[in-house]
N, C-alpha and C positions, 0 to 999 in steps of 0.2 A: 535650383534647389534639388538636392538629392532625396530620393524617396526612401522611406523605411523599407528595407527588404526589396527595393526596386520592383514594386508591384506594377503591373501593366494597368492602363486606365480602366479596362473592364474589371479587373480584379479589385481595384479600389472601389469602383461603383458597387460591385457585388458585396464587398465587405460592409458597406454602410447602408445600402438601399436595395441590394439585389434580392429579389424574391420572385416567385412565379407570377405575381400580379403585375410585374413591370417588364414583361418580355419584349416590348417594342422599343425599349430605351436603347439609344445609340449614343455612346460616349464620344463627345467631340474632343474634350480635354479633361485631364484630371491631374491633381497634384496631391501627393500623399503628405502626411505630416512628417516632419523630421523629428528625431528624438527630442522631447522637451517642448515641442511646438504645439500649438493649440488646435490647429485646423486641418480639415480635409476639404479640398476645393474640387468641384465638378462643374462641367458644362455639358449638357446632354439634350437630345431631342427625345420626344416620347409621344405616344398616342394620348390625346386629351382625356379620354375616358379613363385610361390607366392612371394618369396623373391625378385626376379628380378623386379617384378611389384612394390613392396614396395620401393625399393631403386633406381628406374630408374631416379629420379630427384636429387639424391645425388651426391656429388663430390667423385670420386674414387681416392684412394691413394694406391700405391703398398707398402706393408709392408714386409721388408726382415727379420725383427726380432722384436718381441715385448719386447725384453729385457729391453728397456728403459722406458717402460710403468710402471707406479706405480700402483700396484695392491692393492686397498684399501680392497677389500673383498678377503679373502684367497682362495676361490674357483674360483674366477674370473681370469682366466689365458688363454688368447687366444693362447699362445704357445702350449697348449695341442692339438690344431687342426693340428699341423704339418706345413709343408712348403706350400707356396702359399697363405698365408693369405693376404686378401685385407681389407682395411678400407674404409668405405663409410661414409661421414659426411653430416649432414643436419642442417641448421639453421632454427629454428622456431621463433615465436615472442620473447619469453624470454627464449628459450631453445636451447640447442645444442645437437645433437644426433650423436653417433658414433656406427657404425655396424662393428664389426670385423668378417669377413666371411671366412669360409674355402674354399678350392679350388673347391669343388663340389657344393658350394653354398647351403648347406643343414644344416649347423650348424653356430650359431651366438653367439658371446659375444657382449652385447649391453650396452651402457652407455647413460644416459640422464642427462645432466647438466642443472641446472637452471642458467641463467645469470643475 
């Protein structure tokens, strides 16, 4: 998939989540949305305290299996994080965010949907 403007993974992260409160984030993979597509996809590691602060106002959902989730990007697969995955969701003005988080809260698969 070609990215809009060919942004680098860290640039994609910074555009949707980058702020001074998430300095420890290391982007493993990112995929920008193509023109007319709905989503931005990220996979990153982060300090658990920084992540906790970022998702504190999100709605938490216990995930027993991600088997029912449609993986648009082949590399985007929260199941790789093992058991204990939780999903945190947040609605913004015209966006919907999902954070799939591992048990230790140090690894995240993230989706940003335009509504």
